[in-house]
MIVEX-876553 format. One record per residue (C-alpha): residue number from 1; residue in one letter; x, y, z. Coordinates in steps of 0.1 Angstrom, whole numbers, always signed. Example, Ala and Ser with C-alpha at 12.3 -4.5 7.8 and 13.67 -1.06 7.14 Angstrom:
<nodes>
    k  r      u      v      w
    1  a   +123    -45    +78
    2  s   +137    -11    +71
</nodes>
This chain:
<nodes>
    k  r      u      v      w
    1  m   +108    -29   +144
    2  e    +98    -10   +113
    3  p   +112    -17    +78
    4  l   +141     +4    +65
    5  d   +138    +19    +30
    6  p   +165     +8     +5
    7  c   +186    +36     -9
    8  q   +221    +45    -20
    9  e   +230    +64    +12
   10  s   +247    +46    +40
   11  v   +244    +72    +68
   12  r   +212    +76    +87
   13  a   +200   +109   +104
   14  r   +197   +110   +141
   15  d   +177   +133   +164
   16  r   +209   +150   +175
   17  a   +228   +178   +158
   18  p   +267   +178   +158
   19  s   +284   +182   +192
   20  g   +253   +167   +209
   21  a   +231   +199   +205
   22  a   +194   +191   +205
   23  a   +174   +199   +173
   24  p   +158   +234   +175
   25  e   +122   +221   +177
   26  l   +132   +199   +207
   27  l   +149   +229   +224
   28  l   +116   +249   +220
   29  a    +94   +220   +232
   30  r   +114   +213   +263
   31  a   +116   +251   +271
   32  i    +78   +253   +269
   33  e    +74   +222   +291
   34  r    +97   +237   +318
   35  g    +79   +270   +317
   36  d   +110   +290   +309
   37  f   +101   +298   +273
   38  r   +109   +335   +279
   39  r   +145   +326   +289
   40  v   +154   +310   +256
   41  s   +172   +338   +237
   42  r   +171   +344   +200
   43  r   +208   +338   +199
   44  d   +204   +303   +216
   45  i   +178   +292   +190
   46  l   +198   +306   +160
   47  l   +230   +289   +174
   48  a   +212   +255   +178
   49  a   +196   +259   +143
   50  g   +231   +266   +128
   51  m   +245   +235   +144
   52  a   +215   +213   +133
   53  l   +215   +222    +96
   54  p   +247   +203    +87
   55  a   +231   +171   +101
   56  l   +203   +172    +76
   57  a   +229   +168    +48
   58  f   +236   +133    +60
   59  l   +199   +121    +57
   60  g   +200    +85    +45
   61  c   +190    +49    +53
   62  a   +202    +14    +57
   63  p   +193    -19    +39
   64  a   +158    -32    +42
   65  r   +148    -56    +70
   66  s   +117    -74    +82
   67  t    +89    -60   +104
   68  t    +60    -71   +125
   69  l    +27    -53   +121
   70  p     -8    -61   +134
   71  g    -22    -95   +125
   72  a    -50   -106   +101
   73  a    -60    -72    +89
   74  w    -26    -68    +72
   75  a    -13    -88    +42
   76  r    +16    -84    +18
   77  a     +7    -69    -16
   78  e    +25    -71    -49
   79  d    +47    -41    -55
   80  l    +29    -15    -75
   81  g    +61     +4    -82
   82  p    +62    +42    -77
   83  p    +50    +64   -105
   84  a    +77    +82   -125
   85  r    +85   +113   -104
   86  s   +114   +136    -96
   87  t   +132   +127    -64
   88  e   +147   +162    -60
   89  v   +141   +177    -25
   90  v   +130   +213    -26
   91  p   +125   +232     +7
   92  a    +89   +240    +14
   93  a    +74   +274    +16
   94  p    +53   +283    +47
   95  t    +22   +282    +25
   96  p    +29   +258     -3
   97  r    +15   +268    -37
   98  v    +35   +248    -62
   99  i    +23   +214    -74
  100  g    +48   +186    -69
  101  q    +68   +203    -42
  102  q    +88   +177    -22
  103  n    +92   +183    +15
  104  p   +104   +152    +33
  105  i   +123   +169    +61
  106  a    +98   +194    +74
  107  p    +84   +186   +109
  108  a    +47   +187    +99
  109  a    +31   +176    +66
  110  l     +8   +207    +67
  111  p    +16   +239    +86
  112  y    -18   +243   +102
  113  a    -16   +209   +120
  114  r    -14   +214   +158
  115  p    +21   +203   +169
  116  r    +27   +170   +187
  117  m    +42   +187   +217
  118  l     +6   +196   +227
  119  w     -4   +160   +231
  120  a    +25   +135   +230
  121  r    +39   +124   +264
  122  g    +69   +107   +250
  123  e    +94   +110   +222
  124  p    +99    +86   +192
  125  d   +126    +60   +192
  126  y   +148    +78   +167
  127  t   +171    +48   +162
  128  e   +142    +29   +146
  129  l   +128    +57   +124
  130  n   +133    +55    +86
  131  p   +137    +85    +64
  132  m   +106    +94    +44
  133  l   +110    +89     +6
  134  p    +95   +114    -18
  135  v    +57   +113    -13
  136  t    +38    +94    -40
  137  a     +6    +84    -21
  138  i    -19    +94     +6
  139  t    -39    +68    +26
  140  v    -70    +75    +47
  141  h    -77    +54    +79
  142  h   -100    +51   +109
  143  d    -89    +38   +143
  144  g   -114     +9   +143
  145  l   -113     +7   +181
  146  d   -142     -9   +201
  147  r   -138    +18   +227
  148  l   -157    +46   +208
  149  v   -149    +82   +211
  150  t   -179   +105   +211
  151  g   -168   +137   +228
  152  t   -149   +166   +213
  153  s   -132   +182   +243
  154  p    -95   +190   +239
  155  r    -86   +167   +268
  156  e   -105   +138   +254
  157  m    -89   +143   +219
  158  t    -54   +145   +232
  159  d    -59   +115   +254
  160  r    -70    +95   +224
  161  l    -40   +106   +204
  162  e    -17    +94   +232
  163  l    -36    +61   +233
  164  y    -26    +56   +197
  165  r    +10    +64   +203
  166  v    +12    +41   +233
  167  g     -5    +13   +215
  168  h    +18    +16   +185
  169  r    +49    +17   +207
  170  a    +36    -15   +223
  171  q    +37    -31   +189
  172  g    +74    -23   +187
  173  w    +70     +7   +164
  174  a    +92    +38   +168
  175  d    +62    +62   +172
  176  i    +26    +67   +163
  177  g    +21    +53   +129
  178  y     +1    +81   +113
  179  h    +14   +114   +100
  180  l    -18   +133   +106
  181  v    -49   +128   +127
  182  i    -83   +145   +124
  183  d   -101   +145   +157
  184  r   -139   +145   +163
  185  a   -140   +183   +165
  186  g   -124   +185   +130
  187  t    -90   +197   +144
  188  l    -59   +185   +125
  189  w    -30   +172   +147
  190  q     +5   +163   +137
  191  g    +13   +127   +144
  192  r    +46   +112   +133
  193  s    +69   +138   +117
  194  i    +68   +138    +79
  195  r   +106   +135    +81
  196  w   +100    +98    +88
  197  q    +82    +70    +70
  198  g    +50    +61    +86
  199  a    +37    +27    +98
  200  h     +1    +23    +86
  201  v     -1     +1    +55
  202  k    +22    -29    +56
  203  f    +48    -30    +28
  204  r    +33     +2    +14
  205  n    +47    +29    +38
  206  e    +74    +42    +16
  207  g    +64    +77     +3
  208  n    +29    +72    +18
  209  i    +13    +98    +40
  210  g    -10    +82    +66
  211  v    -41   +103    +76
  212  l    -63    +90   +104
  213  v    -98   +101   +110
  214  m   -106    +95   +147
  215  g   -134    +70   +153
  216  n   -147    +36   +144
  217  f   -167    +41   +112
  218  d   -182     +6   +111
  219  q   -201    +17   +143
  220  q   -204    +55   +140
  221  q   -205    +83   +115
  222  p   -177   +109   +109
  223  t   -188   +143   +121
  224  a   -195   +172    +97
  225  a   -163   +189   +110
  226  q   -142   +158   +103
  227  k   -156   +156    +67
  228  a   -148   +192    +60
  229  t   -113   +190    +74
  230  l   -106   +157    +56
  231  e   -115   +173    +22
  232  r    -93   +203    +29
  233  v    -64   +181    +41
  234  l    -65   +158    +11
  235  v    -65   +187    -14
  236  d    -37   +205     +5
  237  l    -16   +174     +6
  238  m    -22   +168    -32
  239  r    -11   +204    -37
  240  t    +20   +202    -15
  241  y    +33   +169    -27
  242  g    +20   +167    -63
  243  v     -1   +135    -56
  244  p    -29   +129    -82
  245  q    -64   +118    -71
  246  s    -56    +83    -85
  247  r    -30    +80    -57
  248  v    -53    +89    -29
  249  y    -64    +56    -12
  250  t    -84    +43    +17
  251  h    -66    +15    +35
  252  r    -89    -12    +21
  253  e    -82     +0    -15
  254  w    -46    -12    -15
  255  p    -43    -45    -33
  256  d    -45    -75     -9
  257  a    -50    -53    +21
  258  k    -75    -75    +39
  259  t    -91    -49    +62
  260  a   -124    -30    +66
  261  c   -105     +2    +73
  262  p   -117    +30    +71
  263  g   -151    +16    +80
  264  r   -184    +16    +61
  265  s   -194    +52    +66
  266  l   -160    +68    +59
  267  q   -155    +46    +29
  268  s   -189    +57    +16
  269  h   -180    +93    +22
  270  m   -147    +89     +3
  271  a   -167    +74    -26
  272  g   -190   +104    -25
  273  l   -161   +128    -27
  274  r   -149   +110    -58
  275  s   -183   +107    -75
  276  s   -190   +144    -68
  277  r   -156   +152    -83
  278  r   -148   +174    -54
  279  l   -113   +161    -51
  280  a   -109   +163    -89
  281  r   -120   +199    -88
  282  g    -95   +205    -60
  283  e    -68   +189    -82
  284  a    -78   +211   -112
  285  r    -76   +241    -90
  286  i    -41   +231    -80
  287  v    -31   +229   -117
  288  a    -47   +263   -124
  289  e    -28   +279    -95
  290  t     +4   +264   -107
  291  a     -1   +279   -142
  292  v     -5   +314   -128
</nodes>
């Protein structure tokens, strides 16, 4: 089971709205799967949304407890402590433009990520999900699997995403551990909802967005499309959540994280982004846009 985040609230949000009504996004997903999308009326969706909104007011969490994550590649690190930040939650705009905007309850970390309903063949275990804290860090990963993925067809990409989800559920986790996944074609997919804390850096998941770049980059290179999408995603996440470049990590860069993730070639690419100051220029552009 995954660790809960300590906080002052005692009530945890569930996947159900009051009176047993399903959340609006679940109604929509199930209607699409059944093929009766056209029969879901605007009134039905508005009614479900009205019933779901009060449930969001009760978002909270329970006392911390222990967890089991994959073996030798993971190690406990000393607590860095979050940087001084506001914890105020501000609803996100469709196209975020304000630095530091907090958005812990939106379904997707970025609006252009393809929704999980297009690939996931099962729902999370909502009883074991932990509310996301205000975002203070971003971490880049690779999958590191020996079974390499080389194609870019939509079927191969969605099958790979489902492989991650099933593997993580087999570890006892509530869902796929990453919030965002960049496939070999450079397409961005929604993984775990940003409403919920991820499971990708042991003891460092609180307020930490996990971005997976699909592939094993000790044995292969990221594609040009993946590199372009990764740069865009990092800059957009920095803009949306007010995360400085100094809080954008690769997995191996966390103290005492004894892992090779994200692999030699992707680690080298991240070093190149920093030395060329492309992320810094993106950060400066965010500040300039905010000042307008």
